[in-house]
N, C-alpha and C positions, 0 to 999 in steps of 0.2 A: 481613536482605533485607525490603524494605517491598511485601508483597503483599496488598492489601487481601482477596482471598480465604481468607486463612491467619488471621485475626483471629478470635479467639473473644470475640463480643460479647452480654452477656447480655442480657435485655428490658430491663432496668433501667438498663442501660448508655447507650442511646442511646432518643430518644422514639421510639413506632410512627410506623413512614411510613407516607404516604397514598398512594392508588392512583396516584398522578403522580411516586412516588420521590422527594417533597419534604419535611424537617422544618424547621423553624424554623432548625435550623443546620446543614442537611446537602443535599446534592443528590447522589442516585448514580447512577451511569453504568453501563452496561453492556457490555462484550465479548467476543463469540464470537471465536473463534482458534485456530488450532492449535498447542497447548501441547508436544502430543505426533504423533509419524510424520514422514515425511521432508521434513514443510515446517514443523518445529516450529522452526526457527531465525527463520522471518518470524511468526510468532504471538508467540515469546516478545522478540523486537525491538520490536515496536509496542507489546507489556506494558510492558516495561521503560521506554520512553520516555515513555509515558504516567504510569507510576507517579513518575516523576522527575519531571516537567511537577506531578503532584499534590502529592507531597512539599512543592517549593519553595512553590506556591501556598497549600497549608493552612498551612506554616511562617508565610506574609505574613497568614493571617487569612482566608483563603480568598476568595470572591467576594459582594460583599454580606451579611456575616457569613455565609455559609456554606461549611462547608468540603466537599470532594469526595471521596466515596470510590468505588472503582471495584469490580466484581466482574464475574469473569472466569471463564468456562465453556470448556473445551477442545471442539472441534468436529474435531479433526486432519484439518482439512484435507476434510471430507465433509460435501457439501451437506445430507442428511438430518438429518446429527447438528447442521449449523450451522441450519435452521429452528425443531427442538427446542429447542435452546441459547436462540433468540431469541424463542420462547414463553413457554419456562424466565425468562428475563431480566424479561420482562413482565408477565407473569404471576403467579408464583412469588416472583422479587426486588423487583418493583414498582419497575425503574429510572426516570427523568426520560427519558433519552435515551441512545442507544448510539453507539459512537464506536470505532473503533481495529479492524474486523473487515477478515479476511484472508481475499481472492481471487475470482475471478470468479465459478464455479459456486456458492459457498457466499451470497454474497451475492444472488445470482440467489433462490436458495432463499428466504432470509431478507427480500428485498422484500415478497411477498404479505403475510408475517404479520406484518410491521413496518409496513404501510401500512393493513393493516385494525384495525390498534391505536392509527394515527396517531402513531407515536413515530418523532421525528426519529434518523436516520444521519448521525453526521458524521465525517469522513475516514475511507473505507474503504483499505485499502491495497489497492488496483484500479485500473486507467486504463479500463477496458471502458466502451464508449458506452453497454451496457442499465443502467448508475447513471447517466447523463446524461441520456436522454431515455425518456420513456416511449414504447414504439412507439405506443400506441392515441392519444396525443393529441400526440407530437410535439413536448411540452412536456418541461422538466425533471420528473424527478419529485418530487413535492412534499414529500415525508420525508425524502429523501436529497439531503446537502451534502457535496459533494468538495473537498477542497482540491487534490490533485497533479494534474498534469497529465494526458490521456488517453493511449490506448497507441496511436492515431493521431498524437498530437503526438508520441511516442517515436519512433516507426516511422519519420515523416516523416525527423525528424532522423538515424536511421541510414540511411536511403536516401538521403538528400543525402549524408552522408560518403562512403556507397560511390561515389554517381556523380561525385565530385570525383575521385577514385581511378580513375575509369574502368571501374569495374565496371559489368555488361549485362546479367550472367546469373545474378541474384538469387533461391536457393531459400528456402524457410521449414521449419523444423524445430519442429511446435510439439505441443503437450498438444493430446489430441484430446477438446473440449469446450468451452464459452462462451468460457474465456479464450483458450485456442488461437485461438479464431476469431477474435477480436477482435485481436489479435496478428498472424493472415494477412489479413483485410481493411484492415487501417489498412497492412501492408506492399503490396497488392495496390494500396490508393488511391495512396500515396505510388510505386508503380510507373508506374501509369498516368498519373500527373503526368507523367512524363516518355518518355511513351510507350512503355515498356516492358511485358513480360509479367513473371512469373512463372515460373522456369526450371524448378521442381520443388516439390513437397513433399514432407515426411513425416510420420507422426505417431508419438503413443506416449502410451497411457492412464495418465490421472491416478493418483498415488500407484503407480506403477512406474519401474523404470529400464530397460524392454523398447524400447532402444533400435535394434536392431538392422536391421530390418526399415524402418525411415523411414531410416534411416541408408544403407541400401542404396539405397532408392530416391532419395534426393537424387544419391549418388555416381554411379550411373549418367547423370544430366544432367549430368554432367561441369560444375557452377555456377562461376562465379568467386569466388562470397559467400554466405555463407547467415546468415541472421537465425534464431535461437531464440529460441523463444514456452515457457519453463517454470520451474519453482523450481529449486534450485540441485541437489537430486540426481539428477534426469535430467539436467540439462545436463551437470554434471560427467562422466556417464558416457557421453552422445553424443561429447562433448569428449576422452575418453581413446578411447573404440573409432573417431572419426574418427582421428585420428592414428596409430591402429594398421593402418589400412587404407591410409593416405597421402592422406587427404582433408584439407589442408594451405592452403586456401583463408583467405580473411579471415572470421571470425564475430564476430557480433553477437549481443547481448541484452536485452533491458529491465528497468525497475527493478527488476519483480517477481521477478527471480531470484534476489535476498539477494547482494548481493556480496560480504560477510566471508565469508559461507558458502559461494559460489561457489570464492573462493580457495582456503580452506583445503580443500572435496572436492576441486578438480581440481588443485592443487597448481602442478607446472609446464607441465600440459597446457592451464592454462586460461593462462599468456601469451601475449597478443596480442588476447585478446578484448575485442570493444569493450562497453562498459555503457552505456546514457542511463539519467540518473539524472534522479528531478523535485526534489532537493534540492539545496545545496552539500554541499561535501565535508565528512564529520563531523569533519576534520581540522584543519580552516581555520578557527581562531582568530581570524583577523583580522574575519572576516564575525561579528556582533553575536549572531545568533540561534544560531551553531555556539557561541561564546564561553558564551552562557548556559548551552547545554544542556549542554555537556562540566562545568561547574562543578555543574549540577544533578545531573548523573549521579554526578559523583565522590563527591554526599555521598549520594544514594540507594542507590546500588549501588556502592561501591567497587573492588569488583573487576571491574567492566565495563569493556570497552574500547568506544570510540564507534564508530558504525556507522553507515550511509546507513537502516537500516530504522529503528533507535531514535532517530537524529535525525528522520525520520518521524512516529513517534509522539510524541513533544516537539511537535513543530510541529503535531500533531493535537490535543493537548492545551491548546497555546497558544491555536489558532485558537478551539477549544470556550469556551475563559475568556473571548476577547476578544467571543464572540455572548454568553455570559452576560450578561458585564457590560453589554453594550449593553441585552439583554434587559429589565432592571431588578430593583429588589428582590423583586418578585411575579412571577417567569418561570412561563410555561406555555409547555408542547411547540408551540404554534401560533406563541406569541407569539416561541420560537425562532427559526423559521424565518423569520419577516417580518422578524426584527433582521437574521439573516443577509445578508437580502436588500438591506438597506442598508447594507451593507458595502462603500465603494468605496475603494480603495486600502490596505488594512491591511498595512503594513508588519509583518511579523513580525521583522525585523531581518537583511534581504539576501533576504527572500521577499517578495514582495507579492501580495496577495488582492485579488480584486475579485468580487462576487457581483451580482446582481441577480433581480428575478423569472423572465425568462428564462435567465437562465444562472446554475446551481446547483455550476460549475466556478470555484474561488480562483482557481488559478494553470493558467499554459500554460508554465511556464517547462521547459527539458529543457537539461541539462548533461550533455556524453559523457564519458567515461573511459577509460581502455583497462588494462586487468592489465599490469603491469610490474613484475619481480620481486618478485609477493607484494603490490602493492598498489595501488589503482586510481588513476590518474594523468589530471589534467586531458588532455585531447586540445586541440591548439592548432591550430585550420585555419590 
């Protein structure tokens, strides 16, 4: 298994790192993600995808003669630990840039740290608006570059789908933090656009499966559809409890849930759940990006199965690679951001990204899927 964090390197094996994470032959990238705990599947998925891209890239000679090395720290989906991990990666591990962070509350805690150090973060696994716009300036965060569509994009697609089905009483079950609030606000905005109001809302605390109180609040309102905003463990618990008490209305969730993890955790209770995705199906090898990812995954992790999260990790790596290539042979952190802002119509092979000085979100694409017989199938409107 290829994991740079598990390699034992002597001081003589590699040149000494500079303060900016560069040597003449290497670029060091840092990742803070949950590798243990109830959201571990998401962190591991992003890590596997990134490492698969790194293995493929290094086998081809790296970028401008430099190989890529990833250093990953387990933050257990805990904001304080993510802030500490970000500081460790920058100050102690001397990384050049950050990539593949997981979660809204964790990234929220990391942003002040990386902003003060002026270290870019590429491709965080979250669609929250707080990574897309600095409330103080109203402009994109200068050191954050997002690959994926926003939760606003995802919840708009979900509500639009429910509206086509004639659903007008839509409730939200969400994690009680900045992630859940982002999904709630996105849903409310999509409802307002259609002159509808939220039917009800229920919450649960991060890193718990205490879903019964939130479920009770939602059931009392008798909604005809529910949008769920959380990772796979509590969402699976919600689905099981909802079925047990007879709440069987259509339900949907955003991509952060971790599709394959939810399918495994929810079992038959997940059948029929709508999931918005921000990358193409990891099973569809007719998409060039997916075919490339599947081949790289087979080489780097022969026992791993393709999945949405690791595909996004791979796409994040490929985006980082394109930005590094455009930055040139003598990259700087500021130059990395400038190079990204000049990327227009970057085709990853079925997913096209466009950045700019006023737009640090590369893709707006959303793909709707539904769980059917243990697999995520494309929704055909």
